[in-house]
C-alpha positions as CSV (number, residue, x, y, z in Angstrom):
1,M,-94.6,-57.6,-118.1
2,K,-95.6,-60.6,-116.1
3,K,-96.0,-64.0,-117.6
4,N,-99.7,-64.9,-117.9
5,H,-99.0,-68.5,-118.7
6,N,-96.9,-71.6,-117.7
7,R,-93.8,-72.6,-120.0
8,L,-95.1,-76.5,-121.2
9,T,-92.1,-79.0,-121.3
10,A,-91.8,-81.3,-124.4
11,L,-93.3,-83.9,-122.5
12,A,-96.3,-82.6,-121.5
13,A,-96.7,-80.7,-124.9
14,A,-96.6,-84.4,-126.2
15,A,-98.9,-85.7,-123.8
16,A,-101.1,-83.1,-124.3
17,L,-101.0,-83.3,-128.1
18,C,-101.9,-86.7,-128.3
19,A,-105.2,-86.2,-126.0
20,G,-106.6,-83.4,-128.3
21,L,-105.9,-85.3,-131.4
22,V,-107.2,-88.8,-130.5
23,Q,-110.3,-87.4,-129.1
24,G,-110.9,-85.4,-131.8
25,I,-110.3,-88.6,-134.4
26,P,-113.2,-90.5,-136.0
27,A,-113.4,-94.3,-134.5
28,H,-112.3,-96.0,-137.3
29,A,-109.4,-93.9,-138.0
30,A,-108.2,-94.2,-134.9
31,A,-108.2,-97.8,-134.4
32,A,-106.3,-97.9,-137.9
33,G,-103.0,-96.2,-137.4
34,Q,-101.0,-94.0,-135.3
35,I,-100.1,-90.7,-135.0
36,E,-96.1,-89.1,-135.6
37,A,-95.5,-85.6,-134.4
38,C,-92.1,-84.4,-135.0
39,G,-90.5,-81.0,-133.9
40,D,-90.4,-78.6,-131.4
41,G,-92.9,-78.9,-129.5
42,T,-94.2,-75.0,-130.0
43,A,-97.5,-76.1,-132.1
44,M,-98.8,-79.0,-129.9
45,L,-102.3,-78.9,-128.2
46,A,-102.1,-77.7,-124.8
47,S,-104.4,-76.5,-122.0
48,L,-106.2,-79.7,-121.1
49,S,-107.0,-81.2,-117.7
50,S,-105.0,-84.0,-116.0
51,L,-108.2,-85.8,-116.1
52,E,-108.9,-85.5,-119.4
53,H,-104.9,-86.9,-120.0
54,G,-106.4,-90.3,-117.0
55,A,-109.0,-90.4,-119.7
56,F,-107.2,-90.4,-122.7
57,Q,-104.6,-93.1,-121.5
58,T,-108.2,-95.1,-121.1
59,Y,-109.0,-94.0,-124.6
60,L,-105.6,-95.1,-126.1
61,H,-105.9,-98.6,-124.3
62,L,-109.2,-99.8,-125.3
63,N,-108.5,-98.2,-129.4
64,G,-105.4,-99.9,-129.6
65,L,-103.7,-96.3,-131.1
66,H,-100.0,-95.4,-130.9
67,Y,-98.7,-91.8,-130.3
68,R,-95.5,-91.1,-130.1
69,A,-93.5,-87.6,-130.6
70,Y,-90.0,-86.1,-130.8
71,A,-91.1,-83.1,-129.4
72,N,-87.9,-81.0,-127.9
73,A,-88.1,-77.7,-126.5
74,R,-85.1,-76.4,-128.5
75,A,-85.2,-78.6,-131.9
76,K,-84.3,-76.8,-135.1
77,T,-85.0,-78.0,-138.2
78,G,-81.7,-80.0,-138.6
79,D,-83.0,-81.9,-135.0
80,V,-85.9,-83.0,-136.8
81,L,-84.2,-84.2,-139.9
82,Y,-82.0,-86.2,-138.3
83,F,-84.5,-87.9,-136.2
84,L,-86.5,-88.9,-139.5
85,Q,-83.0,-90.5,-141.4
86,Q,-82.8,-92.7,-138.0
87,E,-83.5,-96.3,-139.2
88,E,-85.3,-97.1,-136.2
89,E,-87.4,-94.2,-136.4
90,Q,-88.5,-94.7,-139.9
91,K,-89.8,-98.3,-139.1
92,K,-92.2,-96.7,-136.9
93,L,-92.9,-93.8,-139.1
94,A,-94.2,-96.3,-141.8
95,D,-97.0,-97.7,-139.6
96,A,-98.0,-93.9,-139.1
97,E,-101.9,-92.6,-140.4
98,Y,-101.0,-89.1,-139.4
99,I,-97.5,-87.4,-139.6
100,V,-97.5,-83.7,-137.7
101,I,-94.2,-81.8,-138.5
102,T,-93.9,-78.2,-136.2
103,A,-90.0,-77.1,-136.9
104,G,-88.5,-74.1,-138.1
105,L,-89.2,-71.3,-135.2
106,M,-86.2,-72.6,-133.0
107,D,-84.2,-71.6,-136.3
108,V,-84.6,-68.4,-136.0
109,I,-85.4,-67.7,-132.5
110,A,-82.6,-69.4,-130.7
111,P,-79.8,-67.2,-132.5
112,L,-82.1,-63.6,-131.0
113,Q,-82.2,-65.7,-127.8
114,D,-78.4,-66.2,-127.5
115,Q,-77.9,-62.0,-128.4
116,A,-80.6,-61.2,-125.6
117,D,-78.3,-63.5,-123.1
118,R,-75.3,-61.2,-123.6
119,T,-76.9,-58.4,-122.3
120,G,-77.1,-59.6,-119.1
121,I,-81.2,-59.1,-118.7
122,Q,-83.2,-62.1,-118.6
123,Q,-86.3,-60.5,-119.8
124,F,-86.8,-59.6,-123.1
125,S,-88.9,-56.4,-122.9
126,D,-86.4,-55.2,-119.7
127,I,-83.9,-54.8,-122.6
128,F,-85.5,-52.6,-124.5
129,G,-87.1,-50.7,-121.0
130,Q,-83.8,-50.5,-118.8
131,L,-80.8,-50.4,-121.3
132,P,-79.6,-46.5,-122.0
133,E,-80.2,-45.5,-125.6
134,A,-77.3,-45.4,-127.0
135,Q,-76.3,-48.7,-125.9
136,L,-79.5,-49.8,-126.8
137,A,-79.0,-48.4,-130.6
138,E,-76.4,-51.1,-130.8
139,C,-78.1,-54.2,-129.0
140,T,-81.0,-53.5,-131.4
141,D,-78.9,-53.8,-135.1
142,A,-77.3,-57.1,-133.4
143,L,-80.7,-58.4,-132.2
144,A,-82.2,-57.9,-135.9
145,A,-79.0,-59.0,-137.4
146,S,-79.5,-62.1,-135.2
147,V,-82.3,-63.3,-136.7
148,T,-81.1,-64.1,-140.0
149,Q,-78.3,-66.8,-138.7
150,N,-80.2,-70.2,-139.6
151,K,-81.9,-68.9,-142.6
152,D,-79.6,-70.6,-145.1
153,A,-79.8,-73.7,-142.8
154,F,-83.3,-73.7,-142.2
155,T,-84.1,-74.0,-146.3
156,E,-81.5,-76.5,-146.6
157,H,-82.7,-78.8,-143.5
158,Y,-86.5,-78.0,-144.4
159,K,-86.5,-79.1,-148.0
160,A,-84.3,-82.4,-146.8
161,I,-87.5,-82.9,-144.1
162,A,-90.3,-82.8,-147.3
163,A,-88.4,-85.0,-149.1
164,E,-87.5,-87.8,-146.8
165,L,-91.8,-87.7,-145.7
166,Q,-92.1,-88.6,-149.3
167,Q,-91.5,-92.1,-148.2
168,Y,-94.7,-92.5,-146.5
169,P,-97.6,-92.3,-149.2
170,D,-100.1,-93.6,-146.9
171,A,-99.6,-90.9,-144.0
172,H,-101.4,-87.6,-144.1
173,I,-98.8,-85.4,-143.6
174,I,-99.1,-82.1,-142.1
175,L,-97.1,-78.8,-141.9
176,T,-97.4,-76.4,-139.8
177,T,-96.2,-72.8,-140.5
178,V,-94.1,-70.8,-138.1
179,Y,-95.9,-68.2,-135.6
180,H,-94.3,-64.4,-134.8
181,P,-93.9,-64.8,-131.1
182,L,-92.9,-60.9,-130.4
183,K,-95.8,-59.3,-132.9
184,A,-98.8,-57.5,-131.5
185,C,-97.4,-58.5,-128.3
186,E,-98.2,-55.8,-125.2
187,T,-94.6,-54.1,-124.2
188,G,-95.6,-51.1,-121.8
189,L,-92.6,-49.4,-123.8
190,S,-92.5,-45.5,-124.5
191,P,-93.2,-44.9,-128.3
192,E,-89.3,-44.1,-128.5
193,R,-88.4,-47.5,-127.3
194,Q,-90.7,-49.7,-128.7
195,A,-89.5,-48.4,-131.9
196,Y,-86.3,-50.3,-130.8
197,Y,-88.9,-53.3,-130.0
198,D,-89.9,-52.7,-133.5
199,K,-87.1,-53.1,-135.0
200,V,-86.3,-56.2,-134.2
201,S,-89.7,-57.8,-134.3
202,D,-90.0,-56.3,-138.0
203,A,-86.5,-58.1,-138.6
204,L,-87.9,-61.2,-137.5
205,D,-91.0,-60.7,-139.2
206,A,-89.2,-60.4,-142.6
207,V,-87.5,-63.5,-142.3
208,L,-90.8,-65.6,-141.6
209,T,-92.8,-63.7,-144.0
210,E,-89.8,-63.8,-147.0
211,T,-88.2,-67.0,-146.4
212,V,-89.7,-69.6,-143.5
213,N,-93.1,-69.8,-144.3
214,P,-93.3,-69.2,-148.3
215,L,-90.7,-72.7,-148.2
216,I,-93.1,-74.4,-146.1
217,R,-96.0,-73.5,-148.2
218,E,-94.4,-74.2,-151.3
219,L,-92.8,-77.7,-150.2
220,G,-96.7,-78.2,-148.7
221,D,-98.0,-77.6,-152.1
222,A,-95.5,-79.4,-154.0
223,Y,-95.9,-82.2,-152.2
224,G,-99.5,-82.8,-151.7
225,Y,-99.3,-82.3,-147.6
226,T,-101.2,-80.7,-145.5
227,V,-100.3,-76.9,-144.5
228,V,-101.9,-75.4,-140.8
229,D,-101.0,-71.4,-141.1
230,A,-100.2,-71.2,-137.7
231,Y,-98.4,-67.6,-138.8
232,A,-101.7,-65.9,-140.3
233,L,-103.7,-67.5,-136.9
234,F,-101.3,-65.7,-134.9
235,D,-101.4,-62.6,-137.0
236,G,-102.7,-59.5,-134.6
237,K,-103.4,-61.5,-131.6
238,A,-101.3,-59.7,-129.0
239,D,-102.7,-62.8,-126.2
240,Y,-101.5,-65.2,-128.3
241,T,-98.0,-65.6,-127.3
242,A,-96.2,-63.3,-123.9
243,P,-92.0,-63.5,-125.3
244,E,-91.2,-61.4,-122.5
245,A,-87.9,-63.8,-121.9
246,L,-88.4,-64.8,-125.6
247,D,-90.0,-68.2,-124.6
248,P,-92.0,-68.9,-128.4
249,Y,-94.6,-70.8,-126.9
250,P,-98.1,-69.7,-126.8
251,T,-100.4,-68.7,-124.0
252,G,-103.3,-71.0,-123.2
253,A,-105.2,-68.7,-125.9
254,G,-102.8,-69.4,-128.8
255,Y,-102.7,-73.4,-127.6
256,Q,-106.1,-73.4,-127.9
257,A,-106.5,-71.9,-131.4
258,L,-104.0,-74.0,-132.5
259,G,-104.9,-77.2,-130.8
260,T,-108.4,-76.5,-132.6
261,A,-106.6,-75.8,-136.6
262,L,-104.5,-79.2,-135.7
263,L,-108.0,-81.2,-135.3
264,K,-109.6,-79.4,-138.1
265,A,-106.3,-80.2,-140.4
266,L,-106.8,-83.9,-139.3
267,D,-110.5,-83.8,-140.5
268,A,-111.6,-84.2,-137.2
269,P,-115.0,-83.6,-136.2
270,V,-116.9,-82.7,-133.0
271,P,-115.7,-85.9,-130.9
272,E,-118.4,-88.2,-130.6
273,G,-121.4,-86.8,-128.0
274,W,-120.7,-83.2,-129.0
275,T,-122.6,-81.0,-131.0
276,Y,-121.3,-77.8,-132.3
277,G,-123.0,-75.2,-129.6
278,D,-124.3,-78.0,-127.4
279,V,-121.1,-76.8,-124.9
280,N,-123.1,-78.4,-121.9
281,R,-123.9,-81.4,-123.8
282,D,-127.3,-80.9,-122.9
283,S,-129.0,-81.9,-126.2
284,A,-130.2,-78.3,-126.8
285,V,-128.5,-75.2,-128.2
286,N,-129.4,-71.9,-125.6
287,A,-128.7,-68.9,-123.9
288,S,-126.9,-71.3,-121.1
289,D,-124.3,-72.6,-123.9
290,A,-123.6,-68.9,-125.1
291,A,-123.0,-68.1,-121.0
292,L,-120.2,-71.2,-120.7
293,V,-118.9,-69.4,-124.3
294,L,-118.6,-65.9,-122.6
295,I,-117.3,-67.0,-119.6
296,H,-114.2,-69.0,-120.9
297,A,-114.0,-66.1,-123.7
298,A,-113.5,-63.3,-120.2
299,S,-111.3,-66.2,-119.0
300,V,-108.9,-66.2,-121.9
301,G,-108.9,-62.7,-121.8
302,A,-108.1,-62.1,-117.9
303,G,-104.7,-64.2,-119.0
304,T,-106.3,-67.7,-118.2
305,D,-106.4,-71.0,-119.5
306,G,-109.9,-70.5,-119.8
307,T,-113.0,-72.5,-118.2
308,L,-113.6,-74.7,-121.1
309,T,-110.6,-77.6,-120.9
310,L,-111.9,-80.4,-123.0
311,V,-111.5,-80.7,-126.6
312,G,-115.1,-81.3,-126.9
313,E,-115.9,-78.3,-125.1
314,L,-114.1,-76.1,-127.1
315,L,-114.7,-78.0,-130.4
316,A,-118.7,-77.3,-129.7
317,A,-117.9,-73.8,-128.2
318,D,-116.4,-72.9,-131.3
319,F,-119.6,-72.2,-133.3
320,N,-118.2,-70.5,-136.2
321,R,-115.2,-72.9,-136.3
322,D,-112.5,-69.9,-137.1
323,G,-110.3,-71.2,-134.4
324,N,-111.2,-69.1,-131.6
325,V,-114.1,-69.3,-128.7
326,N,-115.4,-65.6,-128.2
327,A,-118.1,-63.4,-128.5
328,S,-119.3,-64.4,-131.9
329,D,-119.7,-67.7,-131.2
330,A,-121.7,-66.6,-128.3
331,A,-124.3,-64.5,-130.5
332,Q,-124.2,-67.0,-133.3
333,I,-125.7,-69.5,-130.8
334,L,-127.9,-67.6,-129.1
335,I,-128.9,-66.9,-133.1
336,K,-129.5,-70.5,-133.6
337,S,-131.5,-70.5,-129.8
338,A,-134.1,-68.0,-131.3
339,K,-134.0,-69.8,-135.0
340,D,-135.3,-73.3,-133.0
341,N,-137.6,-71.9,-130.5
342,A,-139.2,-69.5,-133.5
């Protein structure tokens, strides 16, 4: 199984997040504060063009908005907690209007990566396709057991993270649940070998659904923080991740869905100058817009990042606001066009 996306570095993820978030925030909010993003970088906005990033730099200068991200690709919750406890960082966080926390995935994935490395096979899916069955059975048990290695540390650290954030009562705190990077992925394995893969995937799913995500939701409710449910957003979406090398980062489609969800959590409307359904900005919602949506959806379905790259385009194309740009949006755009022209 070949990769269908480029792994993002922490710097690229951070730059992309700032581009998406800032362009989506109303002007009065952007002028008033700053955004602080802390975490492992996996749930940050991406798939933005270099031209749009350049436009963001201009926007940032004109609005005086400060954006900063601690986004280490390997950051566990303990790393995020350490960051939040630094005096110099706390001074900067005190001025934040938005604080976004994306943490927890590496707590469960890192031990799985380490265990997989011991097989000497780099591609995760190839472990299940190449190892002899006798060896595969033993390896599968070890892989499945590894996902709980940091469970207690995660619980301790995330509770401390939630408590640390209480010192910023004026900030809008956003937590993201942890999505499952192995679930529903296309592996091309035989039924017998797929069963071994599923055993590991099910073990990871259990720790996410029984420990990790319930705690994130519980703490969000207890402290009044907004929770973006990345797990539910990714559930059943085979094209949102491609974990052949146990790379937990989303595909272009996955990043797009996460980006839209984060913008919604920020109460961000379609950026000024854009209207839901008017993808090409010609002041009309019609078949031309529906066609652009279908072309983009087909591109994403083929494993590319899609033909719509601007935040405004993506939000305008997501006509039904479900976090996806697909044929359903095109159909509803056509329905609206028919009503408008009746």
